[in-house]
C-alpha positions as CSV (number, residue, x, y, z in Angstrom):
1,X,179.1,22.3,63.6
2,X,176.9,21.4,60.6
3,X,176.0,18.0,62.2
4,X,175.0,19.8,65.4
5,X,172.7,22.1,63.5
6,X,171.1,19.2,61.6
7,X,170.5,17.3,64.9
8,X,168.9,20.4,66.4
9,X,166.7,20.8,63.3
10,X,165.6,17.2,63.5
11,X,164.7,17.5,67.2
12,X,162.9,20.8,66.5
13,X,161.0,19.1,63.7
14,X,160.1,16.1,65.8
15,X,158.8,18.4,68.6
16,X,156.7,20.4,66.1
17,X,155.2,17.3,64.7
18,X,154.5,15.9,68.2
19,X,152.9,19.2,69.2
20,X,150.8,19.3,66.1
21,X,149.7,15.7,66.6
22,X,148.8,16.4,70.2
23,X,146.7,19.4,69.2
24,X,144.9,17.3,66.5
25,X,144.3,14.5,69.0
26,X,143.1,17.0,71.7
27,X,140.7,18.6,69.3
28,X,139.4,15.2,68.2
29,X,139.0,14.2,71.8
30,X,137.2,17.4,72.7
31,X,134.8,16.9,69.8
32,X,134.3,13.3,70.8
33,X,133.7,14.3,74.4
34,X,131.1,16.9,73.4
35,X,129.3,14.2,71.3
36,X,129.4,11.7,74.2
37,X,128.1,14.4,76.6
38,X,125.2,15.2,74.3
39,X,124.5,11.5,73.8
40,X,124.7,11.0,77.6
41,X,122.3,13.9,78.1
42,X,119.8,12.4,75.6
43,X,120.0,9.1,77.3
44,X,119.4,10.6,80.8
45,X,116.4,12.5,79.4
46,X,115.0,9.2,77.9
47,X,115.7,7.5,81.2
48,X,113.7,10.2,83.1
49,X,110.7,9.8,80.8
50,X,110.8,6.0,81.2
51,X,111.0,6.4,85.0
52,X,107.9,8.6,84.9
53,X,106.1,6.1,82.8
54,X,107.2,3.3,85.1
55,X,105.9,5.2,88.1
56,X,102.6,5.9,86.5
57,X,102.3,2.2,85.6
58,X,103.2,1.3,89.2
59,X,100.5,3.6,90.6
60,X,98.0,2.3,88.0
61,X,98.7,-1.3,89.0
62,X,98.5,-0.3,92.6
63,X,95.0,1.1,92.0
64,X,94.0,-2.0,90.2
65,X,95.3,-4.4,92.7
66,X,94.5,-2.4,95.9
67,X,91.3,-0.4,95.4
68,X,90.7,-0.3,99.1
69,X,93.7,1.9,99.8
70,X,93.4,4.3,101.5
71,X,90.8,3.2,104.0
72,X,90.0,6.9,104.7
73,X,88.8,7.5,101.2
74,X,85.4,9.3,100.9
75,X,84.5,7.0,98.0
76,X,82.1,4.1,98.4
77,X,84.1,1.1,97.5
78,X,82.5,-2.4,97.1
79,X,83.8,-5.7,95.8
80,X,81.4,-8.4,94.5
81,X,81.9,-11.9,93.2
82,X,80.0,-13.4,90.2
83,X,77.2,-14.7,92.4
84,X,76.5,-11.2,93.7
85,X,77.9,-11.6,97.2
86,X,79.9,-8.8,98.8
87,X,83.5,-9.8,99.2
88,X,84.9,-6.6,100.6
89,X,84.0,-3.0,101.4
90,X,85.8,0.0,102.8
91,X,84.9,1.8,106.0
92,X,83.2,4.7,104.2
93,X,80.9,2.3,102.3
94,X,79.9,0.6,105.5
95,X,79.2,4.0,107.1
96,X,77.1,5.2,104.1
97,X,75.0,2.0,104.0
98,X,74.6,2.0,107.8
99,X,76.1,-1.5,108.3
100,X,79.2,-2.9,109.9
101,X,81.6,-4.6,107.6
102,X,80.7,-8.0,109.0
103,X,77.0,-7.3,108.2
104,X,77.9,-6.7,104.6
105,X,80.8,-9.0,103.6
106,X,79.6,-12.4,102.6
107,X,76.0,-11.3,102.1
108,X,74.0,-11.0,98.8
109,X,74.2,-7.5,97.4
110,X,70.5,-7.6,96.6
111,X,68.6,-7.1,99.7
112,X,71.7,-5.5,101.4
113,X,72.9,-2.6,99.2
114,X,70.5,-3.0,96.2
115,X,66.7,-3.3,96.5
116,X,65.5,-6.8,95.6
117,X,64.8,-6.5,91.9
118,X,61.4,-6.8,90.3
119,X,61.5,-10.0,88.2
120,X,60.1,-8.0,85.3
121,X,63.1,-5.6,85.5
122,X,65.7,-7.9,83.8
123,X,68.3,-5.1,83.5
124,X,68.4,-4.5,87.3
125,X,68.0,-8.2,88.1
126,X,71.0,-9.2,85.9
127,X,73.2,-6.2,86.4
128,X,76.1,-8.1,88.1
129,X,76.2,-10.8,85.4
130,X,75.9,-8.1,82.8
131,X,79.0,-6.4,84.2
132,X,81.0,-9.6,84.1
133,X,79.8,-10.4,80.6
134,X,80.4,-6.9,79.2
135,X,82.9,-5.1,81.4
136,X,83.7,-2.5,78.8
137,X,80.0,-1.6,78.4
138,X,79.6,-1.2,82.2
139,X,82.7,0.7,83.1
140,X,80.3,3.3,84.5
141,X,76.7,3.0,85.4
142,X,74.2,4.4,87.9
143,X,72.0,2.4,90.3
144,X,69.3,3.0,92.9
145,X,70.7,1.7,96.2
146,X,69.3,0.9,99.6
147,X,70.6,1.7,103.1
148,X,70.0,-0.6,106.1
149,X,67.2,1.8,107.2
150,X,65.4,1.2,103.9
151,X,66.2,4.7,102.6
152,X,66.7,4.7,98.9
153,X,69.5,6.8,97.2
154,X,71.5,6.8,94.0
155,X,75.1,6.0,93.3
156,X,77.3,6.5,90.2
157,X,79.7,3.5,90.0
158,X,83.0,3.0,88.2
159,X,83.7,-0.7,87.8
160,X,86.7,-2.8,87.1
161,X,86.5,-6.6,86.7
162,X,89.4,-8.5,88.2
163,X,90.9,-11.7,86.7
164,X,92.9,-14.7,88.0
165,X,96.1,-16.0,86.4
166,X,94.1,-18.0,83.9
167,X,92.2,-14.9,82.7
168,X,88.9,-15.9,84.3
169,X,86.9,-13.1,86.0
170,X,86.9,-13.4,89.8
171,X,85.2,-10.2,91.1
172,X,84.2,-6.7,90.2
173,X,85.5,-3.8,92.2
174,X,83.4,-0.7,92.1
175,X,84.0,2.9,93.3
176,X,80.9,4.9,93.8
177,X,79.7,8.4,94.7
178,X,76.3,9.5,96.0
179,X,74.5,11.4,93.3
180,X,71.1,11.5,95.0
181,X,70.9,15.3,95.0
182,X,71.7,15.4,91.3
183,X,69.1,12.8,90.4
184,X,66.4,14.6,92.4
185,X,67.3,17.9,90.8
186,X,67.1,16.2,87.3
187,X,63.7,14.7,88.3
188,X,62.5,18.1,89.5
189,X,63.6,19.8,86.3
190,X,61.9,17.1,84.1
191,X,58.7,17.6,86.2
192,X,58.8,21.4,85.8
193,X,59.5,21.1,82.1
194,X,56.5,18.8,81.5
195,X,53.6,20.0,83.8
196,X,51.4,22.9,84.0
197,X,52.4,24.7,87.3
198,X,48.8,25.7,88.3
199,X,47.1,22.3,87.8
200,X,49.9,19.7,87.9
201,X,48.6,18.1,84.6
202,X,50.8,17.8,81.5
203,X,51.6,21.0,79.6
204,X,50.9,21.2,75.9
205,X,54.3,19.9,74.7
206,X,54.4,17.0,77.1
207,X,50.8,16.0,76.2
208,X,51.6,16.0,72.5
209,X,54.7,13.8,73.1
210,X,52.7,11.4,75.2
211,X,49.9,11.4,72.6
212,X,52.3,10.7,69.8
213,X,53.7,7.7,71.6
214,X,50.3,6.3,72.4
215,X,49.1,6.9,68.8
216,X,52.1,5.1,67.4
217,X,51.4,2.1,69.7
218,X,47.7,2.1,68.7
219,X,48.6,2.1,65.0
220,X,51.1,-0.6,65.4
221,X,48.8,-3.0,67.3
222,X,45.6,-1.8,65.6
223,X,44.0,-0.5,68.8
224,X,41.6,2.3,69.5
225,X,42.7,5.8,70.6
226,X,40.5,8.9,71.2
227,X,41.2,12.5,72.0
228,X,38.8,14.5,74.2
229,X,39.0,18.3,74.5
230,X,37.2,20.4,77.1
231,X,36.6,24.1,77.5
232,X,35.2,25.8,80.6
233,X,32.1,28.0,80.0
234,X,29.4,29.8,82.0
235,X,25.7,29.1,82.2
236,X,23.1,31.7,81.2
237,X,25.2,33.3,78.5
238,X,27.7,35.1,80.8
239,X,30.7,36.6,79.1
240,X,33.5,34.0,79.1
241,X,36.0,36.9,78.8
242,X,35.5,37.5,82.5
243,X,37.9,34.7,83.1
244,X,38.0,31.9,85.6
245,X,39.7,31.9,88.9
246,X,42.6,29.5,89.7
247,X,40.5,27.7,92.2
248,X,37.7,26.9,89.7
249,X,40.3,25.6,87.2
250,X,42.0,23.5,89.8
251,X,38.7,22.0,91.0
252,X,37.7,21.2,87.4
253,X,41.0,19.4,86.9
254,X,40.4,17.5,90.2
255,X,37.1,16.2,88.7
256,X,38.9,15.1,85.6
257,X,41.5,13.2,87.5
258,X,38.8,11.4,89.5
259,X,36.8,10.5,86.5
260,X,39.5,9.3,84.1
261,X,41.8,6.2,84.3
262,X,45.4,6.1,85.4
263,X,46.3,5.2,81.8
264,X,44.8,8.4,80.4
265,X,46.8,11.6,79.9
266,X,45.3,15.0,80.9
267,X,46.9,18.1,79.6
268,X,46.3,21.9,79.6
269,X,46.3,23.2,76.0
270,X,45.0,26.7,76.6
271,X,43.9,29.1,79.3
272,X,40.6,27.2,80.0
273,X,41.1,24.4,77.5
274,X,42.1,20.9,78.4
275,X,42.7,17.7,76.4
276,X,42.6,14.1,77.4
277,X,44.4,11.3,75.5
278,X,42.4,8.1,75.9
279,X,44.3,4.9,74.9
280,X,42.3,1.8,74.1
281,X,39.2,3.9,73.8
282,X,36.8,4.2,70.8
283,X,35.2,7.6,70.1
284,X,31.8,6.5,71.4
285,X,33.3,5.7,74.8
286,X,35.1,9.0,74.8
287,X,31.7,10.7,74.3
288,X,30.3,8.8,77.3
289,X,33.2,10.1,79.3
290,X,32.5,13.6,78.2
291,X,28.9,13.3,79.3
292,X,30.0,12.0,82.7
293,X,32.5,14.8,83.1
294,X,29.7,17.3,82.2
295,X,27.4,15.8,84.9
296,X,30.1,15.9,87.6
297,X,31.1,19.4,86.9
298,X,27.4,20.5,87.1
299,X,26.9,18.5,90.3
300,X,29.8,20.3,91.8
301,X,28.0,23.6,91.4
302,X,31.2,25.6,90.7
303,X,30.6,29.3,90.9
304,X,32.9,32.3,90.1
305,X,33.1,35.5,92.2
306,X,30.0,36.8,90.4
307,X,28.0,33.7,91.3
308,X,27.8,32.4,87.7
309,X,27.6,28.6,87.5
310,X,30.5,26.9,85.6
311,X,30.0,24.2,83.0
312,X,32.0,22.9,80.0
313,X,31.8,22.2,76.3
314,X,33.5,19.1,74.8
315,X,34.8,17.8,71.5
316,X,35.9,14.3,70.6
317,X,37.9,12.6,67.8
318,X,39.2,9.1,67.3
319,X,41.9,7.3,65.3
320,X,40.6,6.3,62.0
321,X,43.5,5.5,59.6
322,X,47.3,5.2,59.4
323,X,47.7,8.8,58.3
324,X,46.4,10.2,61.6
325,X,48.8,12.2,63.8
326,X,48.3,13.4,67.3
327,X,48.1,17.0,65.9
328,X,45.3,16.0,63.4
329,X,43.3,14.2,66.1
330,X,43.6,17.2,68.4
331,X,42.6,19.6,65.6
332,X,39.5,17.5,64.8
333,X,38.5,17.5,68.5
334,X,39.0,21.2,68.7
335,X,36.9,21.8,65.6
336,X,34.2,19.6,67.1
337,X,34.4,21.6,70.4
338,X,34.1,24.9,68.5
339,X,31.0,23.7,66.7
340,X,29.5,22.4,69.9
341,X,30.3,25.7,71.6
342,X,28.7,27.7,68.8
343,X,25.5,25.6,68.9
344,X,25.3,25.9,72.7
345,X,25.4,29.7,72.6
346,X,22.4,29.6,70.3
347,X,20.4,28.0,73.1
348,X,20.2,30.2,76.1
349,X,20.8,28.3,79.4
350,X,22.1,25.1,77.6
351,X,25.8,25.6,77.6
352,X,27.2,22.1,77.7
353,X,27.3,20.0,74.6
354,X,29.5,17.2,73.2
355,X,30.4,17.0,69.5
356,X,32.2,14.2,67.8
357,X,34.9,15.2,65.2
358,X,34.6,13.6,61.8
């Protein structure tokens, strides 16, 4: 009986130990399973990220190697070799330029899609070689282009230089968009910001900027430069405060345009005051120009609504030393004009005089 009880106790103890061991192993397995599950989840997440990166890289490589896909793209796509010949275009490019593909491929880009460059314009003439030599510098650039009809328009290009297995550049593939409307708007805004709306000559700010550039050039190369200012007046002591009509002002400016050179700058600096920047001109020649303008204004016999004849008073100044600025030259000319205007008022019927600034 005692032996039976001992045997039962041994079996019961073994069962307890086995059960306890099973529980411990199960708990360890469950913990290990959770750890493995978390690790697997992390690995799947990393794998998804890598798959996305791989897909992006694939698409990027596809864009690099196949820039003419799809053919229905509304981008202007052109490929050029180092000699400047067109090696491929998409359908839209041919449509925009007005050619068939056969009329473009194999032909020189200059004379086909680019105007033949002026030999003096080295940037335009060497644009293709510059892209190949400095691809990072010319990832983007804008050019004036030419259609088959001869019509000019502007394109903004994005360029990518292609290389062979040896790393040598083979061609440049460019994607472009027509920016002609934007360029024309920019040009119109620049024009409106720099001209007097009534007369079309430079406004005060634009004239001062042009004068500053010309004065700096004259000082650098030791050349002459003069400033002439003109104020409209009336004959016979009429009151200038009556004002001048737009037509008289416009006709006076037309006389100035015909009398001056293309290299001269005419600007409106007041209601009836105008200034002319005269590069390569000594003060004595500017004085001769003032007398010529005076004669032509009088010959025109301009009259206002009250039938008063119109004339003008002038003042002249010239570059004399390195400390001169365009403001100081303009001030000297204005002071000379005021003195001439004062003297002319003291002589009834003689309203037009020229005074040289000191």
